[in-house]
N, C-alpha and C positions, 0 to 999 in steps of 0.2 A: 671424296666422296663415300657414305657407307651405303652396302649394301651385301647381299647372300653372296657365299664366294663359288656355288653351286651353280648359279643361272645359266642357263643354256643361251646362247648367243646366236642370233643369226650372223651369218657371214657381213665382213666387214664391205666387201664389194663384191659386185654381182654382174655377172656380164649384161650391158644393157641390153640385146639383143632381142631377150626372150621377152622384155617391157612393149616391145614395139608394135605391136599388131594392128591397133589402129592408128598410131602414130609414123609409119615408118615414113610418112611423104612429107612427113615435116624434115626442113633444112636447116643447118646451125646460123646462127642469128649475122643481119650484117648490120649489126647496131652500130654505133660509133666505136671503135675501138680503144679510145681511151677515155670513154666511161669506166668507172667504178661502182659496180654492179654486186652487194651483196644479197643475199635472197637469205632471211630472216626463217628460221622453223624454230617455234616451242614442244616444250616437250617434256609430259610426264610420263612416267612409266612404258615409253615408246624404246623400250630395247631390242626389241622382236622386229622393229620396223626400220630403226634409227640409219644403221649400218647400209642397206640395201639405199634407200630415197636417199644419204650424202653425196651416194658412187654413184646413183643415175643422176643428181645434179650436176656435178664435177663434170662428168660426163658431156649433159646436154649444152657447154659453149665453156670453151678453156678460160675464158675471161673468168666468169661465175667465180662468186666469195661464196660461200657458210658461215652463217653463226646460228649458233644452235643456243637456244636460251632454256634450260631447263630450272624447273620448279623444285627442286631437291628429291627428285624422282626415288623411291627406296625401291625401287628395284635394278637401279645401278644404270640407268638411262647416262648418267651426268658422269660416271666414270666411260663408260663407252664412248662418250663423245670426246671428251681427252684422250685415249687411245684416237682416234679418229683428227682429234687435232695434230699428233704425232705424228701420224702418218701423213697428214694432206700439209704440212707446217707449211704455212704461209695461205694457204685458202680456204681451212676449215678452222676456225675459232670461238670457242665457246665464254657463255654469259652463265654462271653458275648464281642462282637466286637461293635465298634460304628457306620459300615460304609456297606452298600452292596459293597464288592469290587470282586465277583467274587471266582467262586467255588473253582481255583486253591489258592488262599489266606487264603480262611478259612481252607481247609488243612493245608496249610503249619503252619497256626498257631497249628493248632493241632497237629500237629503232633510234633512241637517243644513244644509246651506244657504235650506230652506223653514220649520225651524224659527226659527234666525237672523231670516229677515224674518217672523215672525209671522202665518203663513200658519195660516188654521185645520181645510183638507183639507190631504190631498197623494196626487197620484196619481201612478199608472205605466201606461206607454203604448208601444208600439213603436213606433219609428220609422220604419219596413216599411210600413206601410200595412195591414200583417194585423189591427193595429186598429182598429173604426172609429168615429171620433169621435165623428159621431152618436148614436153608445148612451151616449154620458155623461151626458145628463142620464136618462139611464133606471139608474144606480149611484148620480148623487148621491141621486136620490128613496129612492134605498132605503137611501140611509145615514141617513136619520131615525130608522128604528129600529136601525144596527148602527154598531159601532166598526170595524168591516171592511169593503168590499163587493166582493166576486172575480165579476171578468166570466170567466165557464163556456161554453167548449164543450161540456161532459157532461153537462148538466140538461136538462130538458126545454126546448123552445125554443131552446136554443141547437144550434153547428153549426159545422163547417169546409168550406171550398170548394179545390179545385183541389189536396188534399194529395197524396200518393203512398201508399202502401199502408202501407210499412215506417214512413213518420212518422204515420200515424195506429195502427200499434201499437206503437211506442214512445212516444205521448202515452197511449194508453189502458192500457197496461200499467205504465206508468210513473204515473200516477195510481190503478191498483187496488196495484200494490205499497205505495203509500205509505199510503194506507186502512188495508189490512194490516198491516204494519210497523208504523206508529205509531199506529194507531187513531182515525185524523179522519176524521169522516163529511163529508168535501168528494168534492164531483164532478171539481172539478179544483184542484185544490193546489198547480200550476206555471204557471199562466197566471201573463201579464204585464200585465195590463187589470185597476188597480184602484185604490178608493181607501180609503186611511185619515180618521179624523181625528189630528191633532194629537196629540191627547191618548191614541190610541193607540202612535202611535209613542215619547213617552216612558213608557209603563209597562211596553212591552218594552227587553230590555238589548239595545239595537244594538252595542255595544260590542264584544260577544261572537258577532257575525257574524261569522262565516270564510270560508261560503259564495261562489264568485264566481260558478256557471253559473247556470243552471236550477232549481236547488235551492237558488239561494235563495231563491225565492220561496216554496219548499214552509217553508224555514227560520222564514219570518218568519208564515205561516199558524199553522205548531206555536207561535210563540213567546203569537203573540196567543192561542192555544186555552189555554195554558195559563196564560195571564193570568186568565183566566175571564172574557174578553169576548166582545161580541158578533158576531157573522158571519152574513153576507147572500151566498147564490149566487143571481146573475142572468144570465138566459142572453143569450149575445151571437153574434154572427153575427164567425166569424174566418176571413180568406181568405189565401193565401198571397201572399205580394211578389210584383208583376211587376215590380220594377225592383232590381239587385243583387244581389248575392250573401249567403247564407244565413249566418250565423253558430254554426247548432247545428252541433257535432263530435263527433266518438268519445268525445272527452276529457270533455266533455261531461256526457256520459250517463253515463261511469264515477264523476265526480266524484257525480253524482247518488244514482247507488247501493251507492258506500259508505258515503257522508255518511248516504244514511237509513238504509242497514239499522245501524251506527254510532249511531245516533238511536235508533234504534227499542231495541235492546239496554240501552243505556243508561235510558231508559225502564223498561224491564222488570227493573231492577236496582235500580230508585227505589222502584218501584211495592211490589216484596218487601220492599224496607231499611223504608218508613215505612206499610207496611200502608193503602195509601191509594190511588187513582188518582193518577196525576199529572197528566192532562190531562183538567180539569172539563169536565162536560156545559154547556159554551156553549151557548147557543142558536142555532141556524143553518138559516137558513130560505133554501127554493129558490123565487126567484122566477118567479112564470111570465114569461113574454113577452107584451109589449102587439104585437098583432098587430091 
């Protein structure tokens, strides 16, 4: 990978205890130890955050693997990912892509890699530190009775830290619009901290996914519900990034708005045409926080 030779990097490994102020009571996962789990982390210019987030993820549960999907970051993130893979051989893997094609495309590539490598559980997590890896065991435990577990900011016990008012309004308002337009009873359909069973990813039509920004998350949750599968929401603590630049743009919000609107119209047409509900009443359980 090409990149600047004088880049200042964050430490590859960070002691986890300094990140546990709000998660210190979480316990290690009690999920099936035979289940192979990989957490997919897309990256673009995240060299300041990647080493820390990978170290914390590996510490969160000894069975976890990490797949870094790098979109040819010019800051050297891909090269750092290779160094992490060498350091944590067998637990950290890297998928290099040749262009920045959006969050959705990166996740789809990561899902395909995970399914090809026979993982049983596939996770999503941001690289910027907004998702707390120490809460992964909470999601893993909930997967025992679900096909998809959503880490939710907007259910009791969840929350956000250090967000400006406009980000709060976009997230809360966007999720309210998703619930109304698509008739899905989810507190946080737009969040990117989640775990899928591999069987869930195989059951939904990933080939038809075209969304790229954060509406990619809505699209996948919607498809899981349409398939009649089980969804659980687990409260998480979301923290605004401290290093690097946010990837949120106006175009991402606009894409989400028009796609959700189009899906809502399409769903209503199908319901009228088929005289039945397109989205089945899948069991959705909000899991209380363990504090």
